[in-house]
Backbone bond lengths (Angstrom), bond angles and torsions (degrees), N, CA, C in turn:
res aa  C-N    CA-C-N  psi(-1)  N-CA   C-N-CA  omega(-1)  CA-C   N-CA-C  phi
1 M - - - 1.413 - - 1.536 109.13 -
2 P 1.430 117.66 134.75 1.457 113.04 173.90 1.495 112.73 -70.90
3 T 1.350 114.20 149.68 1.486 118.66 179.02 1.433 106.48 -116.12
4 F 1.345 114.88 134.46 1.456 127.26 179.00 1.507 115.17 -106.26
5 C 1.269 116.66 136.84 1.579 122.22 -179.29 1.432 110.25 -82.31
6 R 1.413 112.28 -174.11 1.419 121.80 -174.75 1.577 107.26 -76.36
7 H 1.372 115.52 -11.76 1.482 118.47 175.87 1.462 116.06 -96.01
8 N 1.330 111.48 12.20 1.603 120.51 174.29 1.541 104.14 66.54
9 R 1.341 119.72 36.81 1.475 120.59 169.91 1.530 111.16 -125.91
10 L 1.296 116.92 157.89 1.454 116.96 167.81 1.574 111.94 -55.04
11 I 1.288 118.69 136.60 1.469 115.99 -173.41 1.527 112.42 -62.22
12 Q 1.345 117.48 -35.73 1.507 117.96 177.97 1.450 113.63 -69.30
13 N 1.379 120.71 -9.56 1.414 128.81 177.37 1.574 115.70 -102.23
14 C 1.394 114.13 -8.04 1.388 119.00 179.38 1.558 113.27 -94.71
15 P 1.247 116.42 114.19 1.511 118.83 -176.82 1.622 112.49 -63.15
16 I 1.322 118.06 -17.06 1.434 119.12 -178.44 1.542 108.91 -96.86
17 C 1.364 120.61 -51.69 1.398 119.65 179.59 1.468 118.18 -69.72
18 S 1.399 115.75 -26.42 1.381 117.86 176.32 1.602 115.13 -67.46
19 K 1.272 113.12 -26.60 1.416 119.62 175.32 1.587 111.96 -77.75
20 E 1.402 111.87 -38.05 1.432 117.69 -179.95 1.526 112.29 -65.55
21 Q 1.315 118.37 -35.79 1.442 122.39 -177.87 1.499 112.39 -106.12
22 A 1.343 117.51 12.25 1.504 119.98 168.40 1.554 108.51 63.58
23 I 1.373 119.34 40.05 1.430 125.73 -177.88 1.571 103.85 -108.12
24 E 1.280 119.22 134.64 1.381 122.66 178.29 1.494 114.13 -67.37
25 L 1.338 114.34 122.05 1.509 118.13 -178.81 1.579 109.15 -63.70
26 R 1.320 110.35 128.90 1.495 118.58 174.16 1.514 115.75 -55.47
27 P 1.266 120.91 124.34 1.506 116.76 -178.86 1.469 110.81 -68.85
28 I 1.379 114.55 148.26 1.451 120.69 177.12 1.520 108.98 -65.78
29 V 1.325 117.30 129.74 1.442 120.26 179.33 1.480 103.76 -89.72
30 T 1.300 114.17 129.72 1.513 124.25 176.67 1.516 109.83 -107.74
31 S 1.387 112.30 164.14 1.419 110.61 178.04 1.515 112.43 -81.15
32 S 1.382 113.92 146.02 1.472 119.12 -179.55 1.467 114.45 -77.02
33 A 1.336 121.63 -5.19 1.459 126.66 176.60 1.456 108.24 -64.12
34 P 1.280 112.42 140.01 1.532 120.57 177.19 1.431 111.43 -56.83
35 R 1.385 124.21 134.43 1.426 132.53 176.15 1.550 106.93 -77.29
36 T 1.292 120.48 141.22 1.425 122.29 178.49 1.598 104.81 -105.49
37 G 1.192 110.87 160.99 1.507 110.43 -179.71 1.541 116.71 -84.55
38 Q 1.354 112.34 -5.74 1.397 115.18 176.05 1.522 112.23 -98.00
39 P 1.386 115.86 141.16 1.536 115.29 178.89 1.452 110.94 -65.31
40 R 1.298 112.87 152.06 1.540 117.69 178.53 1.496 108.20 -72.72
41 P 1.293 115.63 128.39 1.502 120.15 -178.90 1.459 110.85 -63.82
42 S 1.390 120.47 138.79 1.478 123.51 174.03 1.470 109.19 -84.09
43 P 1.305 120.09 141.20 1.456 128.00 173.58 1.504 106.76 -53.71
44 P 1.361 112.65 139.53 1.514 116.21 176.13 1.544 110.31 -60.09
45 R 1.347 112.59 136.46 1.464 122.45 175.88 1.492 111.61 -86.73
46 P 1.258 125.50 133.05 1.495 126.26 178.10 1.550 108.99 -65.85
47 R 1.177 115.07 141.27 1.544 118.22 177.63 1.455 106.68 -96.43
48 H 1.356 112.48 131.72 1.503 118.05 177.35 1.561 105.68 -103.99
49 T 1.288 114.98 136.52 1.461 117.89 172.50 1.524 105.12 -113.56
50 R 1.358 109.43 121.29 1.541 116.31 -179.70 1.515 108.80 -93.77
51 T 1.342 111.30 117.86 1.431 119.68 174.06 1.461 110.23 -136.38
52 A 1.283 115.01 166.46 1.492 120.29 -174.50 1.502 109.06 -66.72
53 A 1.393 116.65 -26.21 1.427 116.01 -170.60 1.547 113.85 -98.89
54 T 1.225 120.13 -12.51 1.464 124.11 -171.95 1.586 112.76 -88.28
55 P 1.391 118.92 -49.09 1.426 118.18 -172.60 1.576 117.40 -56.12
56 R 1.282 116.89 131.87 1.426 120.25 -177.56 1.520 107.36 -134.38
57 G 1.358 116.55 150.96 1.457 121.04 174.33 1.324 112.83 -82.64
58 A 1.292 113.55 -178.25 1.550 123.16 -177.17 1.523 111.60 -62.40
59 D 1.382 112.51 -29.24 1.488 112.58 -176.71 1.646 111.33 -92.51
60 G 1.308 113.24 7.58 1.456 115.49 -179.56 1.456 117.78 90.55
61 N 1.341 121.29 -8.49 1.345 126.84 172.15 1.444 119.03 -72.14
62 R 1.374 119.84 149.49 1.368 120.69 -173.76 1.648 105.02 -72.33
63 V 1.406 109.34 143.45 1.499 113.80 -179.17 1.540 101.34 -111.76
64 T 1.440 111.21 133.29 1.406 116.75 173.94 1.562 113.01 -104.16
65 V 1.256 116.81 121.12 1.421 124.77 -177.52 1.557 107.40 -100.08
66 R 1.292 113.90 120.87 1.520 117.38 -172.30 1.556 103.94 -133.87
67 R 1.331 120.75 123.73 1.397 126.14 171.08 1.521 112.65 -84.85
68 V 1.398 110.46 124.65 1.476 116.53 179.14 1.484 107.03 -86.75
69 A 1.452 111.02 132.94 1.413 119.72 -178.89 1.514 107.05 -78.74
70 R 1.356 118.32 135.74 1.385 125.22 -176.40 1.592 108.88 -131.57
71 G 1.364 114.74 142.24 1.341 117.35 178.84 1.569 110.09 -78.91
72 G 1.414 117.18 156.93 1.356 121.23 178.25 1.535 111.11 -69.68
73 D 1.366 114.58 156.19 1.481 120.34 175.78 1.595 107.01 -66.47
74 D 1.278 114.75 114.47 1.553 120.55 176.99 1.552 110.61 -114.46
75 G 1.281 114.15 18.60 1.520 117.16 -177.18 1.441 117.67 85.27
76 Y 1.318 118.17 3.74 1.503 119.84 175.84 1.569 112.81 -64.88
77 R 1.304 112.75 132.44 1.430 118.98 173.73 1.515 112.83 -146.03
78 N 1.332 118.64 133.03 1.487 123.83 177.06 1.464 109.54 -149.34
79 S 1.304 114.82 134.10 1.462 119.50 -171.17 1.521 111.70 -71.98
80 L 1.393 117.97 -13.23 1.508 118.52 173.98 1.544 111.88 -75.44
81 V 1.356 116.48 -35.54 1.441 118.42 177.21 1.466 108.94 -126.42
82 L 1.270 112.18 84.07 1.529 123.70 -176.94 1.569 110.75 -67.20
83 G 1.276 120.45 -18.81 1.367 123.57 178.72 1.465 115.27 -81.20
84 L 1.286 122.18 -8.37 1.469 123.96 -170.71 1.452 106.75 -106.84
85 K 1.370 117.92 136.42 1.412 126.38 171.30 1.456 114.53 -122.27
86 S 1.289 116.84 12.69 1.414 122.66 -177.84 1.440 111.27 -125.61
87 S 1.344 125.35 125.94 1.431 128.79 173.64 1.562 113.20 -63.70
88 A 1.391 117.69 -25.73 1.357 122.55 173.68 1.532 112.30 -63.28
89 D 1.417 110.26 -52.20 1.419 115.19 -178.59 1.517 112.24 -65.49
90 A 1.232 120.24 -33.38 1.497 125.34 176.25 1.554 107.78 -69.00
91 G 1.275 121.59 -37.88 1.402 125.64 179.42 1.518 110.53 -64.61
92 R 1.344 114.17 -46.61 1.540 116.03 174.08 1.463 114.42 -58.25
93 L 1.372 115.90 -42.71 1.471 122.69 -174.54 1.592 104.39 -65.57
94 G 1.287 120.81 -43.97 1.360 121.56 176.98 1.537 117.27 -59.25
95 E 1.413 114.71 -37.37 1.368 120.41 176.42 1.505 112.69 -62.52
96 E 1.365 115.57 -47.59 1.457 121.09 -179.41 1.485 112.26 -67.63
97 I 1.336 122.16 -38.35 1.430 124.73 175.13 1.663 111.67 -60.43
98 A 1.299 113.53 -42.76 1.406 120.88 179.37 1.678 106.86 -66.71
99 F 1.312 115.33 -42.75 1.498 112.91 179.44 1.513 114.47 -67.19
100 A 1.461 115.47 -32.55 1.432 119.28 -179.30 1.523 106.78 -70.34
101 D 1.313 119.24 -33.98 1.474 119.12 179.70 1.505 111.25 -72.41
102 H 1.393 116.96 -36.45 1.412 122.37 175.62 1.649 109.10 -62.14
103 R 1.303 116.99 -38.90 1.396 117.41 -179.96 1.540 113.44 -68.57
104 L 1.333 114.64 -35.81 1.423 114.22 172.56 1.519 113.47 -61.48
105 W 1.292 120.23 -42.42 1.461 125.99 175.76 1.479 108.66 -53.53
106 V 1.334 118.12 -51.07 1.458 121.94 -175.53 1.571 108.04 -65.29
107 L 1.194 119.88 -40.91 1.512 122.50 174.89 1.521 112.45 -51.53
108 E 1.326 111.98 -46.57 1.443 118.81 -174.50 1.513 115.15 -76.07
109 H 1.438 112.88 -38.09 1.458 115.56 -174.76 1.553 117.74 -103.45
110 D 1.375 116.22 -24.50 1.454 118.22 -178.98 1.486 105.40 -151.03
111 P 1.271 118.78 72.39 1.570 121.60 -174.66 1.452 108.41 -65.39
112 P 1.429 118.71 135.11 1.525 122.71 -176.84 1.594 106.32 -93.97
113 G 1.302 109.94 153.50 1.463 116.22 169.46 1.409 116.45 59.01
114 L 1.345 112.80 -135.95 1.515 116.13 177.69 1.462 117.91 -68.93
115 Y 1.335 117.80 -16.77 1.441 120.85 170.00 1.524 110.84 -57.27
116 G 1.328 116.31 -31.92 1.469 115.13 179.43 1.548 109.59 -67.45
117 D 1.259 121.19 -34.50 1.443 122.85 175.10 1.578 109.55 -60.00
118 V 1.260 115.29 -42.44 1.429 119.05 -174.25 1.548 110.25 -66.72
119 A 1.427 110.26 -34.27 1.551 114.78 178.61 1.463 113.07 -76.96
120 D 1.264 121.77 -15.02 1.455 127.17 -174.16 1.495 110.56 -66.22
121 A 1.344 117.85 105.69 1.411 119.25 -179.92 1.521 115.03 -68.84
122 G 1.387 115.29 -12.58 1.443 119.32 -178.32 1.502 111.45 -82.62
123 I 1.330 119.01 -8.59 1.518 127.48 176.72 1.545 105.84 -90.80
124 N 1.390 111.18 141.95 1.567 120.92 177.53 1.507 105.50 -50.92
125 V 1.348 117.55 136.03 1.505 121.96 177.76 1.514 113.13 -61.35
126 E 1.289 118.74 -25.97 1.440 117.50 178.51 1.453 113.46 -72.64
127 E 1.474 112.34 -39.40 1.531 113.49 173.32 1.412 115.42 -65.55
128 R 1.398 117.07 -37.20 1.518 121.76 175.24 1.492 111.17 -60.71
129 S 1.325 120.30 -39.02 1.414 123.78 -178.27 1.463 113.20 -69.50
130 W 1.402 114.21 -42.34 1.482 119.49 -176.36 1.550 108.96 -65.60
131 L 1.473 113.75 -41.11 1.364 118.54 179.15 1.523 114.83 -62.36
132 A 1.271 113.35 -43.03 1.564 121.84 171.14 1.507 113.22 -51.70
133 F 1.347 116.32 -45.78 1.360 123.58 -179.08 1.611 110.17 -64.35
134 L 1.382 117.56 -45.39 1.324 119.76 173.38 1.583 119.90 -56.12
135 I 1.320 112.46 -43.45 1.355 121.86 176.38 1.562 108.34 -63.08
136 A 1.271 122.55 -45.80 1.424 123.51 -178.40 1.496 111.07 -67.22
137 Y 1.313 119.14 -36.21 1.486 124.77 -171.95 1.527 111.05 -77.48
138 L 1.385 113.78 -42.20 1.513 119.73 176.27 1.431 116.90 -84.18
139 C 1.395 113.12 -38.62 1.447 120.81 178.53 1.523 114.90 77.25
140 P 1.320 122.35 123.64 1.447 121.76 -178.57 1.501 110.07 -60.87
141 L 1.395 113.86 150.01 1.419 119.97 -176.85 1.613 107.38 -79.70
142 D 1.293 112.59 163.69 1.574 116.25 167.41 1.438 108.62 -97.02
143 G 1.423 114.93 108.31 1.373 118.92 179.75 1.551 107.37 176.79
144 E 1.398 112.54 -163.93 1.410 118.39 -175.10 1.622 107.26 -75.48
145 D 1.293 122.47 -33.13 1.485 125.89 176.33 1.489 113.26 -121.82
146 P 1.293 113.09 82.61 1.501 120.49 -171.38 1.537 114.01 -61.81
147 F 1.420 116.63 -24.30 1.381 121.41 -173.62 1.562 115.84 -102.65
148 S 1.316 111.21 2.45 1.453 113.93 -169.87 1.496 114.01 -58.40
149 E 1.278 121.59 -42.75 1.417 123.49 -175.51 1.519 112.98 -74.67
150 I 1.405 114.63 -33.83 1.449 117.81 173.75 1.521 112.37 -66.51
151 A 1.368 116.03 -39.13 1.540 118.54 177.06 1.557 107.32 -68.55
152 R 1.246 120.62 -37.40 1.524 121.41 177.72 1.592 112.10 -52.90
153 V 1.326 113.47 -51.21 1.477 118.45 -168.91 1.560 109.69 -93.36
154 R 1.256 114.85 -7.46 1.475 117.36 -171.26 1.559 112.98 -59.03
155 T 1.375 117.53 137.08 1.408 124.84 172.16 1.591 111.88 -118.40
156 T 1.270 114.87 175.68 1.429 115.44 177.01 1.583 107.53 -101.04
157 W 1.270 114.63 156.19 1.480 119.38 174.94 1.513 113.59 -69.38
158 S 1.259 117.05 -33.28 1.388 121.24 -174.33 1.528 111.24 -69.10
159 S 1.329 113.87 -30.32 1.498 121.79 -171.37 1.558 106.26 -75.77
160 S 1.337 118.51 -19.31 1.475 123.91 -170.58 1.463 115.83 60.57
161 E 1.348 117.60 12.07 1.419 118.59 -178.95 1.604 109.18 -88.76
162 V 1.364 108.91 143.11 1.471 116.85 178.88 1.502 108.07 -95.10
163 P 1.362 111.69 139.34 1.593 114.86 -176.74 1.542 108.59 -61.33
164 D 1.267 114.38 146.49 1.411 124.54 170.72 1.552 110.77 -80.53
165 L 1.380 113.54 103.63 1.498 117.42 -172.54 1.530 116.06 -100.13
166 D 1.315 114.47 14.48 1.365 121.11 172.76 1.572 112.39 -57.87
167 E 1.270 116.22 120.37 1.577 123.53 -179.35 1.494 111.06 58.96
168 V 1.268 123.73 21.77 1.425 125.40 172.81 1.475 111.69 -64.39
169 R 1.324 118.90 133.81 1.531 121.46 170.81 1.424 113.74 -87.77
170 T 1.332 117.89 137.43 1.419 122.35 -176.90 1.499 114.72 -119.89
171 G 1.363 112.73 163.57 1.481 115.72 -176.20 1.622 107.53 -89.36
172 P 1.302 111.88 -177.92 1.506 120.52 -175.49 1.433 119.32 -63.24
173 R 1.380 118.70 -23.88 1.402 119.07 -179.72 1.625 110.35 -112.80
174 S 1.250 115.73 21.45 1.423 121.63 -178.07 1.566 111.99 -62.51
175 A 1.306 112.48 145.16 1.487 116.82 175.14 1.602 113.79 -101.83
176 H 1.319 113.70 -1.19 1.445 124.95 179.08 1.566 113.98 -60.65
177 D 1.291 121.21 124.64 1.527 122.41 170.84 1.511 101.36 -123.77
178 P 1.419 116.45 117.89 1.354 121.33 179.78 1.570 112.06 -56.14
179 A 1.298 121.16 -32.86 1.493 124.27 176.14 1.515 109.97 -63.76
180 R 1.238 122.78 -23.11 1.510 120.39 179.18 1.591 108.68 -91.04
181 G 1.208 120.02 -10.06 1.471 117.13 179.32 1.446 115.50 69.78
182 T 1.320 116.38 -130.90 1.490 121.96 173.58 1.475 112.44 -113.54
183 R 1.404 115.75 32.15 1.367 113.23 176.57 1.538 117.78 -71.09
184 T 1.399 113.01 -25.11 1.614 115.74 176.53 1.440 104.61 -71.36
185 L 1.306 125.23 -39.55 1.413 124.91 -175.60 1.507 110.60 -70.02
186 D 1.310 119.38 -34.96 1.499 123.67 175.70 1.485 106.14 -66.25
187 A 1.379 121.26 -44.23 1.426 123.65 179.81 1.603 112.81 -63.80
188 Y 1.339 112.55 -29.43 1.550 109.81 178.13 1.555 109.30 -78.28
189 R 1.223 121.82 -28.27 1.441 123.95 -176.37 1.599 103.89 -74.83
190 T 1.384 115.32 -37.55 1.518 115.41 177.77 1.491 108.76 -67.81
191 W 1.285 119.75 -40.89 1.469 119.85 175.25 1.446 115.56 -55.83
192 A 1.317 117.57 -42.98 1.424 120.89 -176.74 1.538 109.22 -73.15
193 A 1.347 113.75 -33.76 1.519 117.60 178.98 1.571 111.30 -65.05
194 R 1.311 119.60 -34.21 1.472 123.27 179.17 1.469 110.23 -63.83
195 A 1.356 117.57 -35.69 1.409 116.96 174.52 1.563 118.63 -86.89
196 G 1.324 114.38 -5.21 1.417 116.27 178.81 1.495 114.67 104.83
197 S 1.315 112.75 -33.24 1.522 117.56 179.02 1.629 103.76 -170.46
198 Q 1.222 115.10 168.63 1.559 120.10 177.44 1.541 101.78 -74.66
199 A 1.171 125.20 -35.63 1.520 122.01 -177.40 1.507 112.81 -65.22
200 S 1.374 115.49 -36.43 1.437 122.28 176.59 1.444 109.88 -69.81
201 A 1.427 115.71 -39.03 1.438 116.52 179.67 1.457 120.36 -67.27
202 F 1.426 112.48 -34.61 1.425 119.51 179.76 1.565 113.34 -83.76
203 A 1.292 111.92 -34.12 1.552 114.33 -176.23 1.494 110.25 -76.61
204 G 1.315 123.66 -35.04 1.422 123.27 176.63 1.571 107.97 68.61
205 D 1.381 110.97 -146.61 1.481 119.98 173.99 1.450 114.68 -68.47
206 A 1.280 119.66 138.61 1.561 120.79 -178.59 1.547 107.12 -69.65
207 G 1.269 122.86 -16.21 1.450 125.79 -171.26 1.562 110.14 -96.05
208 W 1.370 113.63 -2.57 1.543 115.96 -178.86 1.472 106.48 -72.97
209 S 1.358 117.01 155.57 1.414 122.68 167.32 1.501 110.81 -80.95
210 P 1.233 120.07 164.08 1.602 124.62 -179.49 1.556 106.08 -59.96
211 E 1.378 121.46 -35.35 1.436 123.75 -179.16 1.480 109.21 -67.99
212 R 1.353 116.54 -45.82 1.476 120.20 -176.36 1.497 110.80 -70.45
213 R 1.312 117.70 -35.75 1.496 118.96 179.81 1.561 105.98 -70.88
214 F 1.331 119.95 -34.75 1.517 115.30 173.95 1.560 111.53 -62.96
215 A 1.323 115.74 -47.15 1.434 121.45 -176.37 1.548 113.44 -57.34
216 R 1.411 110.34 -43.98 1.489 111.80 -174.86 1.448 110.07 -76.36
217 A 1.342 122.38 -34.78 1.470 122.83 174.02 1.520 111.53 -65.26
218 F 1.322 117.23 -42.42 1.503 117.97 174.33 1.539 112.40 -54.20
219 E 1.291 114.10 -45.42 1.454 119.47 -176.61 1.544 108.87 -63.95
220 R 1.380 117.56 -47.83 1.435 121.72 -177.58 1.479 114.35 -67.97
221 L 1.286 116.07 -27.71 1.535 118.75 -179.16 1.461 109.29 -82.59
222 S 1.331 122.05 20.53 1.480 120.81 173.51 1.594 107.05 -77.56
223 L 1.215 111.11 79.51 1.499 118.60 178.11 1.359 115.89 -98.30
224 P 1.316 121.69 158.62 1.526 121.33 -176.81 1.526 109.78 -60.32
225 G 1.336 116.10 118.99 1.446 123.33 174.00 1.543 111.51 84.08
226 F 1.271 119.32 0.89 1.383 123.12 170.78 1.562 112.59 -95.17
227 H 1.400 112.29 93.09 1.547 113.73 -166.53 1.518 108.82 -81.31
228 R 1.287 110.51 173.99 1.500 121.10 179.75 1.565 113.76 -48.06
229 D 1.274 117.64 -48.67 1.499 118.47 -173.22 1.500 110.50 -60.98
230 A 1.373 117.14 -43.36 1.453 119.31 -170.93 1.506 110.24 -74.72
231 R 1.404 114.63 -34.38 1.438 118.19 176.43 1.585 112.45 -64.64
232 F 1.364 110.57 -42.38 1.443 113.46 -177.63 1.497 111.28 -66.69
233 D 1.423 118.95 -37.59 1.446 126.33 -178.59 1.537 109.47 -65.91
234 L 1.369 113.51 -42.09 1.433 117.58 179.94 1.497 108.78 -56.68
235 L 1.273 121.99 -51.36 1.468 124.79 -171.79 1.440 107.64 -70.10
236 V 1.278 123.04 -40.24 1.459 125.92 177.30 1.491 109.47 -57.81
237 T 1.433 116.50 -41.56 1.455 122.30 -178.15 1.564 108.22 -66.85
238 L 1.212 117.99 -47.78 1.472 122.92 -175.51 1.578 110.99 -61.79
239 G 1.385 111.29 -39.23 1.464 113.66 177.10 1.520 112.10 -74.60
240 R 1.257 120.86 -40.47 1.478 122.04 -175.00 1.529 107.97 -68.73
241 L 1.259 116.79 -36.15 1.507 121.70 -172.55 1.570 107.56 -89.34
242 G 1.282 119.53 6.49 1.441 122.67 175.81 1.418 120.74 65.82
243 V 1.430 114.13 29.32 1.445 116.53 172.33 1.424 116.42 -83.97
244 Y 1.358 119.65 -34.18 1.469 126.09 178.25 1.493 106.43 -140.11
245 D 1.309 116.78 155.26 1.452 126.11 -178.89 1.552 107.19 -90.26
246 V 1.441 113.50 76.85 1.388 120.05 177.04 1.486 114.26 -123.16
247 R 1.242 120.58 147.16 1.441 121.67 176.82 1.513 115.64 -155.27
248 A 1.296 119.11 130.23 1.474 121.71 -172.12 1.552 110.58 -63.75
249 G 1.320 110.38 129.31 1.490 113.05 171.59 1.491 111.63 -106.58
250 S 1.358 120.82 -2.68 1.453 127.05 173.64 1.538 104.44 -155.33
251 L 1.292 109.62 170.78 1.521 119.11 179.97 1.524 110.20 -86.31
252 A 1.338 120.12 -5.13 1.446 121.39 -176.14 1.445 111.57 51.17
253 L 1.415 119.79 49.74 1.400 123.81 -176.00 1.508 113.28 -78.17
254 G 1.256 114.83 146.70 1.530 119.69 178.43 1.507 111.19 157.22
255 G 1.282 120.19 151.63 1.375 121.28 174.33 1.603 111.12 91.88
256 A 1.355 116.44 -166.57 1.374 121.16 -171.62 1.580 113.29 -100.71
257 N 1.210 113.00 11.59 1.544 119.49 -177.64 1.487 113.30 -66.32
258 E 1.286 118.96 157.04 1.489 120.08 -175.85 1.457 113.52 -69.57
259 V 1.317 119.84 -23.35 1.488 119.38 176.62 1.472 112.83 -64.72
260 T 1.415 112.43 -49.53 1.410 120.47 -178.51 1.522 110.72 -64.92
261 V 1.320 120.10 -43.15 1.484 124.35 -179.58 1.633 106.40 -64.31
262 G 1.236 116.18 -43.22 1.436 121.34 -178.04 1.553 106.75 -64.14
263 A 1.268 116.17 -45.94 1.488 118.15 -174.58 1.589 110.16 -64.05
264 K 1.312 114.85 -40.29 1.486 119.31 178.27 1.535 110.83 -65.15
265 R 1.299 114.96 -38.71 1.483 123.09 179.18 1.480 109.16 -63.24
266 A 1.374 121.01 -50.79 1.407 125.47 -172.42 1.466 114.23 -80.81
267 L 1.367 115.69 -36.11 1.419 116.85 -177.42 1.592 114.86 -89.61
268 G 1.271 110.42 -9.26 1.446 115.38 174.17 1.596 118.59 69.98
269 I 1.333 113.92 31.19 1.418 118.12 178.31 1.491 109.31 -152.47
270 G 1.407 118.08 154.39 1.456 122.05 176.89 1.450 121.08 -106.76
271 D 1.433 110.96 -20.88 1.410 120.20 -178.10 1.526 110.92 -60.18
272 P 1.287 121.64 121.95 1.471 125.22 178.19 1.490 114.55 -46.31
273 L 1.392 118.00 -53.44 1.407 118.39 -175.19 1.557 112.39 -67.34
274 L 1.349 121.49 -41.33 1.423 124.27 176.48 1.470 111.47 -67.81
275 L 1.330 119.84 -30.04 1.425 122.27 -177.45 1.566 108.75 -72.37
276 E 1.409 115.01 -36.11 1.478 117.94 -179.69 1.445 108.73 -72.55
277 R 1.426 120.06 -35.60 1.447 122.71 176.91 1.496 110.38 -65.75
278 R 1.263 122.79 -41.37 1.494 124.38 -170.56 1.680 101.06 -77.16
279 A 1.242 120.63 -32.74 1.400 121.72 177.58 1.573 110.88 -66.25
280 S 1.256 114.15 -42.46 1.509 119.03 171.12 1.551 114.35 -55.93
281 E 1.316 114.79 -49.80 1.337 120.78 -178.82 1.661 113.67 -66.59
282 L 1.310 114.96 -33.87 1.388 119.62 168.74 1.522 115.37 -56.01
283 A 1.412 109.61 -56.03 1.396 113.26 -175.88 1.578 112.02 -66.38
284 Q 1.305 117.45 -34.89 1.518 117.10 174.67 1.578 111.28 -61.44
285 A 1.291 115.27 -46.60 1.493 117.82 -178.15 1.565 110.76 -60.92
286 C 1.343 113.52 -37.84 1.481 114.99 -176.74 1.522 111.95 -81.27
287 G 1.392 120.30 -9.48 1.374 121.52 174.85 1.580 109.00 82.78
288 V 1.315 118.42 25.47 1.473 116.13 -176.54 1.551 106.07 -123.90
289 P 1.296 114.11 158.73 1.560 119.93 175.48 1.571 108.83 -60.77
290 L 1.269 119.37 151.02 1.530 121.98 175.03 1.407 111.90 -57.50
291 E 1.318 113.53 -29.53 1.425 119.81 -174.10 1.611 114.45 -64.13
292 A 1.425 111.80 -27.51 1.329 122.98 -178.14 1.530 113.64 -62.88
293 L 1.363 111.47 -30.52 1.478 113.79 178.73 1.500 116.85 -71.03
294 D 1.339 117.49 -11.69 1.473 118.34 176.93 1.465 107.32 -68.07
295 V 1.312 120.68 -58.84 1.500 120.66 -175.19 1.614 107.32 -70.37
296 G 1.366 116.26 -36.70 1.489 116.70 -175.63 1.501 109.34 -63.61
297 L 1.261 123.18 -45.54 1.480 125.13 -179.90 1.490 110.20 -67.87
298 D 1.369 119.13 -38.64 1.404 119.31 -179.03 1.536 114.43 -66.57
299 N 1.264 116.29 -43.76 1.462 121.03 173.71 1.485 115.45 -65.23
300 W 1.374 114.84 -36.24 1.512 116.75 175.97 1.464 112.93 -71.08
301 Q 1.297 120.57 -40.96 1.447 122.51 -179.46 1.592 110.65 -66.96
302 R 1.310 116.34 -39.69 1.472 119.78 -178.10 1.469 109.56 -74.95
303 G 1.335 122.67 -18.56 1.426 121.80 177.69 1.513 113.82 82.59
304 E 1.345 120.01 5.61 1.482 123.64 175.24 1.419 106.54 -149.89
305 R 1.419 112.80 151.93 1.414 117.93 -176.99 1.490 113.43 -91.54
306 A 1.352 115.90 131.99 1.445 122.16 175.84 1.535 104.72 -100.55
307 M 1.414 116.51 122.88 1.435 118.96 -174.91 1.435 117.15 -74.21
308 L 1.369 112.88 -24.02 1.521 122.23 171.68 1.543 110.59 51.74
309 G 1.298 119.26 53.45 1.489 124.98 175.24 1.507 115.93 99.61
310 L 1.256 116.42 -17.34 1.494 123.32 179.32 1.489 109.34 -84.32
311 G 1.316 115.38 143.31 1.509 115.86 172.11 1.495 116.94 -61.78
312 A 1.248 114.11 160.37 1.510 121.82 -179.58 1.523 109.95 -62.38
313 D 1.303 114.27 -26.08 1.511 116.88 -176.01 1.527 110.09 -94.07
314 S 1.357 122.85 5.50 1.394 122.17 176.66 1.512 111.32 -72.80
315 E 1.305 111.41 125.35 1.471 120.17 -169.16 1.631 108.62 -117.22
316 T 1.308 119.58 143.21 1.367 124.17 178.06 1.619 111.76 -79.59
317 E 1.269 118.40 136.37 1.417 120.99 -176.86 1.488 107.45 -65.93
318 P 1.413 113.37 135.24 1.442 117.44 -176.91 1.510 115.60 -62.43
319 E 1.285 120.87 -22.01 1.417 126.21 175.71 1.472 112.10 -67.21
320 R 1.354 111.45 -42.10 1.564 122.07 -178.99 1.518 108.25 -65.82
321 L 1.321 117.03 -45.67 1.474 121.22 -178.67 1.575 109.22 -69.51
322 A 1.350 117.49 -36.42 1.457 115.13 -179.09 1.490 114.68 -67.86
323 A 1.432 112.85 -28.71 1.540 116.97 -175.84 1.558 103.97 -73.62
324 V 1.283 121.97 -35.68 1.459 126.29 -174.61 1.543 105.27 -70.56
325 R 1.360 112.42 -47.91 1.539 115.06 -176.22 1.600 107.81 -65.58
326 T 1.309 121.96 -35.07 1.353 119.66 -179.88 1.590 109.98 -66.23
327 A 1.229 117.25 -37.51 1.596 121.21 179.19 1.444 105.96 -64.64
328 L 1.362 124.84 -36.67 1.439 130.99 177.49 1.454 112.83 -72.51
329 G 1.304 119.84 -10.11 1.503 123.33 -171.31 1.450 115.93 67.79
330 L 1.368 117.94 38.92 1.513 121.32 -179.02 1.504 107.54 -105.84
């Protein structure tokens, strides 16, 4: 019977165990064919040309490869952001967190553009909910008139009409894919119809806490083409504008979105539970709502700021930025 060693080899084939047990190592058997003086030619290796236009994923869709600029290691260390070794990276993160916190304040106290219609308690709650969905799905543009495209294609909930999305321009966090047409919007209407109304679908059980209501709605809104960022932004918008009593109890991290990638990079951990815990600690130390880390991490990871409905001249208060920088040890 052949005997195997702890390295899962035949003992006589193992150079370690054969010495330990004084067993003669089996000689390597070579081919009896005569050796030639010329090296065996290697098969030609295919040459790959990396361009921005040619790489494609397994599903045939175009893959975009983007290198994230990182600051050099200058000795920066902070227990809140264990993944960062650069004060420049930490500084940019602080700026984006402070901006995201500023945006939440603006939404709640002085909502711009179509956000004002969503916040208007005099408008039917079904129309307010539908408009909030369209804003989150298409996303405001970065420019002088962020809501122009959403206003152009906007329909009413009561009409049951689906917006004409042909050639619609979308913002940086949009979930719309022209190849998918209106299937996501149709799925949203079906989702609301199953509950009887949008209000019933979002409100859920009257005894739920705002955090549980947020989590349950986020889970149930996992519709075809309605990605994590748009779902999260929709629920944050509905809560901040007073449509429903919802509040994020976690960042709902997971997947290949920029928020999750940025969180892993900044917080220095990949485990979902520890990632959420460290995110909560970061938000608390910076004195901002947990929801602010959604836009903050997204803008930081992408390397450019999406204004998301705010004007280009909207500036973060110095005191708000100073508090975040202090928490980050800057």
